[in-house]
C-alpha positions in Angstrom: -43.4 -52.6 21.4 -40.2 -54.1 19.9 -38.3 -53.5 23.1 -41.2 -55.0 25.3 -41.3 -58.1 22.9 -37.6 -58.6 22.9 -37.3 -58.2 26.6 -40.2 -60.7 27.2 -38.6 -63.3 24.9 -35.2 -63.0 26.5 -36.6 -63.2 30.0 -38.5 -66.4 29.0 -35.3 -67.8 27.5 -33.4 -66.9 30.6 -36.0 -68.6 32.9 -36.2 -71.7 30.8 -32.4 -71.9 30.6 -32.1 -71.6 34.4 -34.7 -74.3 35.0 -32.9 -76.7 32.6 -29.6 -75.8 34.2 -31.0 -76.8 37.6 -32.4 -80.0 36.3 -29.6 -81.3 34.0 -26.1 -82.3 34.8 -24.1 -85.3 36.0 -27.2 -86.1 38.2 -30.5 -85.4 36.4 -33.3 -84.1 38.5 -36.9 -84.0 37.3 -38.3 -80.6 36.6 -41.2 -81.0 39.2 -38.6 -81.8 41.9 -36.6 -78.7 40.9 -39.8 -76.6 41.3 -40.5 -78.2 44.7 -37.0 -77.5 45.9 -37.2 -73.9 44.8 -40.5 -73.4 46.5 -39.5 -75.2 49.7 -41.9 -78.0 49.3 -39.3 -80.8 48.8 -37.9 -80.8 52.4 -34.4 -82.0 52.9 -32.7 -84.4 50.7 -30.0 -84.9 48.0 -32.1 -83.2 45.3 -32.7 -80.1 47.5 -29.0 -79.9 48.3 -27.9 -80.2 44.7 -30.5 -77.6 43.4 -30.2 -75.0 46.2 -26.5 -75.3 47.3 -24.8 -76.4 44.1 -26.6 -75.5 40.9 -28.6 -72.4 41.9 -25.6 -70.3 42.9 -23.9 -71.3 39.7 -26.9 -70.3 37.5 -27.2 -67.0 39.3 -23.5 -66.3 38.9 -23.7 -67.2 35.2 -26.5 -64.7 34.8 -24.6 -62.0 36.6 -21.3 -62.5 34.7 -23.0 -62.8 31.4 -25.1 -59.7 31.9 -22.0 -57.8 33.1 -19.7 -58.7 30.2 -22.5 -57.9 27.7 -23.1 -54.5 29.3 -19.4 -53.7 29.4 -18.9 -54.8 25.8 -21.9 -52.6 24.7 -20.3 -49.5 26.5 -16.9 -50.1 25.1 -18.2 -50.3 21.6 -19.8 -47.0 22.0 -16.8 -45.3 23.7 -14.3 -46.3 21.0 -16.9 -46.3 18.2 -15.7 -49.7 17.1 -17.8 -52.9 16.7 -14.8 -55.1 17.6 -14.5 -53.6 21.1 -14.9 -56.2 23.9 -13.5 -56.7 27.4 -11.7 -59.8 26.2 -10.3 -58.5 22.9 -9.2 -55.2 24.4 -7.2 -57.0 27.0 -9.3 -55.9 30.0 -10.3 -59.5 31.0 -6.7 -60.7 30.5 -5.3 -57.8 32.5 -7.8 -58.5 35.3 -7.1 -62.2 35.2 -3.3 -61.6 35.4 -3.7 -59.1 38.3 -5.7 -61.7 40.2 -3.2 -64.4 39.6 -0.3 -62.2 40.7 -2.2 -61.6 44.0 -2.7 -65.3 44.4 0.9 -66.2 43.7 2.1 -63.4 46.2 0.0 -65.0 48.8 -1.9 -61.8 49.6 -5.3 -62.1 51.3 -8.4 -62.7 49.2 -9.7 -59.2 50.0 -6.9 -57.9 47.8 -7.8 -60.0 44.8 -10.5 -57.7 43.4 -8.0 -54.8 43.8 -5.3 -56.7 41.9 -7.8 -57.6 39.2 -8.9 -54.0 38.9 -5.3 -52.7 38.6 -4.5 -55.3 36.0 -7.6 -54.4 33.9 -6.9 -50.7 34.1 -3.2 -51.1 33.1 -4.2 -53.4 30.1 -6.9 -50.9 29.0 -4.6 -47.9 29.2 -1.9 -49.6 27.2 -4.3 -50.8 24.5 -6.1 -47.5 24.2 -2.8 -45.5 24.1 -1.4 -47.8 21.4 -4.5 -47.6 19.3 -4.6 -43.8 19.6 -1.0 -43.3 18.4 -1.0 -41.0 15.4 -4.1 -39.2 16.5 -6.7 -41.6 15.1 -8.1 -44.9 16.1 -8.6 -47.6 13.5 -10.1 -51.0 13.8 -6.9 -52.8 12.7 -4.7 -50.9 15.2 -7.3 -51.5 18.1 -7.3 -55.3 17.4 -3.6 -55.5 17.0 -3.0 -53.6 20.3 -5.4 -55.9 22.0 -3.9 -59.1 20.6 -0.4 -57.8 21.5 -1.4 -57.0 25.2 -3.1 -60.4 25.4 0.1 -62.2 24.3 2.2 -60.3 26.8 -0.3 -61.1 29.6 -0.6 -64.7 28.6 3.2 -65.0 28.6 3.3 -63.5 32.1 0.6 -65.8 33.4 2.5 -68.8 31.9 5.7 -67.6 33.6 3.9 -67.6 36.9 2.5 -71.0 36.1 6.0 -72.4 35.4 7.7 -70.9 38.3 5.1 -71.6 41.0 5.5 -74.9 42.8 2.3 -74.6 44.8 -0.5 -76.8 43.4 -3.1 -74.4 44.7 -1.5 -71.6 42.6 -1.5 -73.8 39.6 -5.2 -74.6 40.0 -6.0 -70.9 40.5 -4.1 -69.9 37.4 -5.7 -72.5 35.2 -9.1 -71.4 36.5 -8.6 -67.8 35.5 -6.9 -68.7 32.2 -9.7 -71.0 31.0 -12.7 -69.2 32.7 -15.3 -71.2 34.6 -18.2 -71.0 37.0 -17.5 -74.2 39.0 -16.4 -72.3 42.1 -19.8 -70.5 42.4 -21.0 -70.3 46.0 -23.7 -68.2 47.6 -21.0 -65.9 49.3 -19.4 -65.2 46.0 -22.6 -63.8 44.5 -23.1 -60.7 46.6 -20.3 -58.4 45.4 -20.7 -59.2 41.6 -24.4 -58.7 41.8 -24.1 -55.4 43.6 -21.4 -54.1 41.3 -23.5 -55.1 38.2 -26.6 -53.4 39.6 -24.8 -50.2 40.5 -22.9 -50.2 37.2 -26.0 -50.8 35.1 -27.9 -48.1 37.0 -25.1 -45.6 36.4 -24.7 -46.5 32.7 -28.5 -46.2 32.2 -28.2 -42.7 33.6 -25.4 -42.0 31.1 -27.4 -43.3 28.2 -27.8 -40.0 26.5 -24.0 -39.2 26.6 -23.3 -42.7 25.2 -25.8 -41.9 22.4 -24.0 -38.6 21.6 -20.7 -40.5 21.1 -22.4 -42.3 18.1 -22.5 -39.0 16.2 -18.7 -38.7 16.4 -16.1 -36.8 18.5 -16.8 -33.4 17.0 -20.6 -33.8 17.1 -20.6 -34.9 20.7 -18.3 -31.9 21.7 -20.6 -29.4 19.9 -23.6 -30.9 21.8 -21.9 -30.1 25.1 -20.1 -33.4 26.0 -16.6 -33.3 27.4 -15.6 -36.5 25.6 -12.2 -36.9 27.2 -13.5 -36.8 30.8 -16.5 -38.8 30.0 -14.5 -41.6 28.3 -12.1 -41.7 31.2 -14.8 -42.0 33.8 -16.7 -44.7 31.9 -13.5 -46.6 31.1 -12.8 -46.8 34.9 -16.3 -48.0 35.6 -16.1 -50.6 32.9 -12.8 -51.8 34.2 -14.1 -52.0 37.7 -17.1 -54.1 36.6 -14.9 -56.4 34.5 -12.4 -56.9 37.3 -15.0 -57.9 39.8 -16.5 -60.4 37.3 -13.2 -61.9 36.4 -12.4 -62.4 40.1 -15.3 -64.9 40.4 -15.4 -66.4 36.9 -11.9 -66.1 35.3 -11.5 -64.9 31.7 -14.6 -65.7 29.7 -14.3 -64.1 26.2 -16.5 -63.0 23.4 -19.7 -62.5 25.4 -19.1 -58.8 25.3 -18.6 -59.0 21.5 -21.5 -61.1 20.3 -24.3 -60.2 22.6 -24.2 -56.4 22.0 -24.4 -56.8 18.2 -27.4 -59.2 18.6 -29.1 -56.6 21.0 -28.4 -53.7 18.5 -30.0 -55.6 15.7 -33.0 -56.3 17.9 -33.8 -52.9 19.5 -31.5 -50.4 17.7 -28.7 -48.3 19.0 -30.3 -46.2 21.7 -28.6 -47.2 24.9 -31.6 -46.7 27.1 -33.1 -49.8 25.4 -29.9 -51.4 24.4 -28.3 -51.8 27.8 -31.2 -53.7 29.5 -31.6 -56.0 26.4 -27.8 -56.6 26.3 -27.9 -57.5 30.0 -30.8 -59.9 29.6 -29.1 -61.4 26.5 -25.8 -61.9 28.1 -27.4 -63.5 31.2 -29.4 -65.9 29.0 -26.3 -66.7 26.7 -24.0 -67.5 29.5 -26.6 -69.6 31.4 -27.1 -71.7 28.3 -23.3 -71.8 27.6 -22.7 -73.1 31.1 -25.4 -75.6 30.7 -23.7 -76.9 27.6 -20.4 -76.9 29.3 -21.7 -79.2 32.1 -23.7 -81.6 29.9 -22.0 -82.0 26.5 -19.2 -84.2 27.9 -20.8 -85.3 31.2 -19.7 -86.4 33.7 -16.6 -84.3 32.6 -17.0 -80.6 32.5 -15.7 -78.3 29.8 -14.6 -74.8 30.9 -17.3 -72.4 29.7 -14.6 -70.0 28.5 -13.6 -72.6 25.9 -17.2 -72.9 24.6 -17.6 -69.1 24.3 -14.3 -68.8 22.4 -15.5 -71.6 20.0 -18.6 -69.6 19.2 -17.1 -66.2 19.4 -14.1 -66.9 17.2 -16.1 -67.5 14.0 -18.3 -64.5 14.9 -15.3 -62.3 15.2 -14.0 -63.5 11.8 -17.4 -62.8 10.3 -17.3 -59.2 11.7 -13.9 -58.6 10.2 -15.0 -59.9 6.9 -18.2 -57.8 7.0 -16.1 -54.8 7.9 -13.8 -55.3 5.0 -16.7 -55.8 2.6 -18.2 -52.5 3.9 -15.0 -50.7 3.4 -14.7 -52.1 -0.2 -18.2 -50.8 -1.0 -17.4 -47.4 0.4 -14.3 -47.2 -1.8 
């Protein structure tokens, strides 16, 4: 009953957020006109064009990216058994962003951009994971430090590309991926992310039991028949692929994969069969509302949505660190 109730509430929030996102912005459109445009009763006109061709693809892309980042964050927290795991904090988003920017600067075709983002995310993840595992055990502090270090290196590399490039198109692309945003959403940019999210979510739901086994610890999961090394490697690759595709269309949007899984876990518990769908819905609703705020807070100017998620995620991250220290002190 709790799962059904939470799912219904999140679905309602997502729908309401989507409707307001279609209605509000630099040009305000009455909600009845939005409904008529969506149902095909408005005919042709400026309101219909704004709703169907400009705002609706953006709302749908925000939902897809938010759901994907939340699902990836949920899975990473289970794989490393660390509440601070997140595609942004572990350097996956930064690696994918840097890989995509390198492809842009080299002038390679757009088809190669997802591949560059995937390679960048995998390299970043492998470096962070290997650094955090040095000494045979993974600690929260080591994982965070490794992620921050990789982010600094990737940020420096991106800045170097920004300084040395004289092409204004390159500069615009680099700033887009650095700050994160959904302003380039178009109907043709929705297909691949939506398919990757759907396939990834189905595969991860099928792996819900092994993910639950990891919660009992490395030894316990091995005793129960799980090859943890191979399983982690396979899911890491899947998580990196999903992240790379999302970063290709949205840039680096941080902290969604950190905050939403914690809220979902508090709502429905730790079982991934219920946790993953709730995290997906929560991430979609959160990023749709964040993008609405990004478009309306300083209208007609637009704030990059990655800036807003960082402003909310930073304090949440500090709260998690403080709570972790308090828990460790009580355990001592």
